[in-house]
N, C-alpha and C positions, 0 to 999 in steps of 0.2 A: 839360525833360520836358513833354509836352503835357498840359494840365489836362483834367479830366473834362468841364468845360463846353465847352472847345474841341473835344474829341473828339466830343462829341454834336453840336456844330454842324457839324462836317465830315461826319458820317454823315447829317445831315438833308438835305444837298444831293442825295443819291441819290434819295429819294422825290420831291423837287421835279423832278428830271430825268425820272423815270418818269411823273409827272403831265403834264409837257409833252409827252412822247411819246404818251401816251394821248389827249391833246387833239388832236394833229395827226392821228392815225389816225381818231379819231372824226369830225372835220370832213371828212376825205376820204371817209369812208363816207356821211355825210349829203349832201354835195354830189354825190358820185359817183352814188348811187342816185337822187337827185332828177333829175340830168341824164339818167340811164338811162331814166327814165319820161317826162321832158319832151322829149327829143330827137325821138322818133317823132311826138309831137303837133305839134311845131313844123315838122317836115319835111312833114307832111300838112296844114299849116295851111289851105290853101284848102278841103280836104274835111272838116276837123274844125270842129265848131260852137264858137263862142266860149264858151258855158257850160262845155264840157269843158275848154277851155284854162284858163279861170278856176279851175276846180275843181282841176286839177293844180298850177297856180301857187300857188293859195291854200293847198292842203294842205301843199305844201312849205314855204311861208312860216310856217305854223303850227308845222310841225316844227322850223324853225330857232328860232322864239321859245321853244318848249318846251325845246330844248337849252339855251338861256340860263338856264332855271330849274332845271336838273337838280342843281345843287350844293345850293341851299338848300331846294328843294321837289321832291325826286325823284319822289315819288308823284304829285304834280300834273303833272309833266312827262310821266310815262308815260301817265297817263289822257288828257291832252290830245292827245299825239301819237298814241296808240293809237286814239283815236276817229276820227282822220282816215282810218284804214285802212278804215272803213265805206264811204267814198265814193271814195278814191283811194289807190293804193299809193305815191305820190310821197314820203311822209314815212317810209318803212320804215327808212331809215338813221337818222333821228332817233329812231325808236322803239327801235331796237337800242341806240343810245348811252344813251338815258335808262334803259333796262332794266338795262344794265350798271352805271350809276351807282347805281340803286336797290339792286341786288344787293350793292354794296359798302357801302352805308350803312344798310340796313334789315335786318330779320330775314329769315331764309331762307324762312319760311312765306309772308311777304308777297311775296317775289320769285317764288315758285312760283305764287301766285295771279295776280299781274300778268302773268307769262309765259303762263299759260293764257288769260287775258283777251285778250292780244294775238293769240294764235293764233285764238281764237274770233272776234274782230273782223275779222281778215283773211279767215276762212272766210265769214263773213256778207257781207262786202264783195264777195267774188268771186261769191257766189250772187246778190246783188242786181244787180251789174253785168252778169252773164251773162244775166239775164232768161230768155227762152224758149230761149236757145241751149243746146246740150249742153255738158257739162263737157269741156274740151279739154286738150291738152298744156300750153298756156300757163298755164291756171289751176293745173294741177298743179305746174308749175315755180314759180309765184309763191307758192303755199302752202308748198311745200318750202323755198323761200328764206326765207319768214317764220319757219317752224318752226326751221330751222337757225340763222338769225340770232338768234332769241330765245334758243334753248338755248345758243348760243355766248356770247352776251352775259351770260346768267345765270351760267354756269360761270366765265367770265372774271372777273366781279365777285367771285364767291366766292373764286377763287384769289388775286386781288389783296388781298382782305381778309385771307385767311390769311397771305399773304406779308407784309403790313404788320404784322400782329400778331406774326409770328415775328421780324421785324426789330426791332420794339420790345422784345420779350422779350430778344433777343440784345443790344441796346444796354443794356438795364437790367442784364442779367447781366454784361456787360463792365464797366459802371460799378461794379457791386457788387464784382466781382473786383479792379478797380483800387483801390477804396477799402479793401478788405480787405488788399491788398498794402501800401498805404501805411500802414495801421494796424499791420500786422506789422512793417514797417520802422521805424516810429516806436517801437514797443514794443522792438524790438531796440536802437535808439539809446538809449532810456531805460535798458535793462538794462546796456548798455555804460557809460553815464555813471555809473550807480550802482556798477558794478564798479570803475571808475577812481576814483570818489570814496572807496570803501572802501580801495583800495590807497593813495591819497594820505593818507588819515587814518591808516591803520595805520603806514605808513612814516614820515611826517613827524611824527606825534605821538610816536612812540618817539624819533626823533632829537632833536627839539626839546625834549622833556622832559629829556633828558640835558643839552642845552645850558643849559636854564633852571636845572637843579640845580647845575651847576658855576658858572654865572654868579651864582646866589644865594650860593654859598659865597664868591666873591670880593667880593660886595657887602656882606655882613654880617659876615664873619669878619675881624677885624683882627689876629689872632694868627698869621697865616700868614707863614712866612718867604719869602724871594724865590724859592727853588727850588720850593717847593710852589705858589706863585702862578703861576710860569711853567709848571709842569706842568698846573695847572688851566686856564690860558689856552690852552695847546696842545690840551688836550682839547676846549675850547670851539671852537677853530678847526677841529679835526678833525671834530667833530660837525657844525658848520655846513657844511663842505665835503661831508661825506657826505650831509647833508640836501639840498644843492643837486644832488648827483649823482643821488640817488634821485628828486628831482623831475624832473630832465631825463629819467631813464629812463621814468617814468610818462608824461610829456608826449610823449616819443618814441613810446611805444606808441600814444598817442592820434592822433598825426600820421602814423603809419606807413601808407604807401600799399600797395595790393595788389601783390604780387610782390616786395616788399622782404624781405630776410632778417629773421627774427624777432629780437627784442631778447634781452638776457641772460635766462637762466632765473630763475624766481622761487625764493626760498629755501625750503628744506624743513627737516624735523626734523634732517637731517644738519648744517645750519648753526646749530642751536640752541646748541651750545657757544660759538660766536662771539658770538651775541646776548647770552648770559649774561655772557660775559667783558666785553663793552662796558659792560653795566649795572654790573658790579662795579667796573670801572675808574672809573666815575663816582661811586662811593661807595655804591652800593646793595648791601646784604648779602643774598646769595641762597644758600639751601641747596637744591641741585638734585640730582635723580637721574633720569636718562634711560636707559631700558633697552629693548633690542631694537626699535629704530625703523628699522633699515636696510631691512627688508622691507615697510614701509608703502607702499602705492601713492602715486605722486607727487601725484595730485589731492587725496588725503586729507592727505598730509604737508604740502602747502602751506598748507592751511587750518589744520592743527594748529599750524604755526609762527606764523601770524598771530594765532591765539588766545592763545598764550603771550606773544607780543610785546605784544598789547593788554593782557593781564593785568598784565605788568610795568609798562607805562605807567600803567595805572590805579592800581597800588600807589604809584608815585612821586608821582602827582598828589594822591591822597587820604590817603596815609599816608607822607609823606616821612620818611626816616631809619629806618623800621621794617624789620625783617628780613622777607624773603619766602621762602616755601617752594614749590618747583616739583617736581612729580612727573609724569613722562610715561612711560607703559608701553604696550607693544603686547602684549596678551594675547588669545589666541584670534582672533576676527575683529573686534576693535575696538581703538581707541586710547583710552586713558583719560588725561585731563589733570586735574590738581588744582593750583591756585595759591591760596595763602592768605597773609594778612598781618594783623597786629594792626590794629584800628581802634578807637582809644580814644574813649570818650564816645558810642558808638552802641549802640542796643538790638539786639534780635534780630528778624530778618525773613528771608523767603525769597522767591525768585523763580525762574521758569523761562522759557526762551525769551527773549522780549523783554519780560518782566514788569517790575515796579516795583523789583525787587531788594531793597534794604534799607530799613527804616523810617527816615525822617528823612533819607535820602540820595536825591536825585533822580538816576537813572541818566543818564549822558551817552550820546553817540552810539557810544562805544566798546563798551559792553555790547550795544547794539542790533546793532552790526556783528558782534560775536562770535556772537550768536544767529543772524544771517543766514548767517554762514559755516558754522556747524554745520548749519543747515537745508539748506544747499546740498549737503551730502553725506549727508543723511538722519540727521544726528546730533542730539543733545540737549545743552542747556546748563542748568545750575542754579547759582544763586548765592544765598548766604545769609550772614547774620552770626550767629555763635553764640559767646556768651561773649566778645564783643569781638574776634572774629577773622572777617574777611571770607574766605569760601571760595567759589571758583569751580570747579565740576566740569563737565567736558565729556566726552562719550562719542561717538566718531566711528566708525561701522562701516567696516571695510576690505573688506567683501564686499558686492556689490550684492544688494538684496533680490530673492528669486525672483519 
């Protein structure tokens, strides 16, 4: 992908090319008009006095010198070249070029003043050179040429300035759009990473907590018979394999290329009995009641499943061996979840959303993830410890807010 700096550098070559084209046209005008006035003088050289030849050649030379100053000192270039029009029209091309340069670089009011000064200098020069002769067609042509050239140079300078400003604004806007697109893309990447991190935490924390529970039983209980030990070892093996399969599923989603078929669907409340059965097989005592969850929208049902899963994991981590009560009900336009378990030796405290939860217990990332999942569907989560029992309540709306 082309970087913004590279894109700006590529676009900047267009103004350089335009400046080179303007320089070629300008020099052609300077040299062409100088030769236009110098050629008749050279053709009639025997009949033309040398002072007149020197005047035409000298004024043209001054015009060329003035052109060399038009970039750094446009006003000086216009004044110097315009002054030569009082004695000779040979520098008219230089005057036109310098006026165009000034119109590009200075204020419009100054360009109007210098343009009027050029026309006035040309008119005075024609009157002085005419002397006692009457105003003729040649004088009218030269004055018209000077007026037209000055006006064209002024308007051209303004148009070039406007075009340059427009191009710069377009470049700045394009760069801003590109940066905004990159920022949105990075934000989308971060959101996807956070989603994958939550999925990995919810899935693996549940599976691995079951593995740890069963492994702890094998490590510390010496009264298990061989059949019970084998069953526990089989549960550990099954949980480890399921954890590996879940990890591959999440990583497969991360690596999925566009156009590939989607991975397996995420579990919903319909799979909640399986989740509870797995926890009970690992020795966790669960009193559960799940009612009327079949009509819950999938996007809400997925989050509700993960909330219950994290609550069971949290109970195994902080209250191992204690019974857990799970209640999930779909009533009206919301799903209500309550998971509670005894927590001995802990006082009373409350928390909502991503709050601090219980007094004396620092909440882990699980409760933070529960709050984020609830917030993702405009739901609310509250957790508290009352009379030695940790209670997590979640309310998830099943109808979008108007």
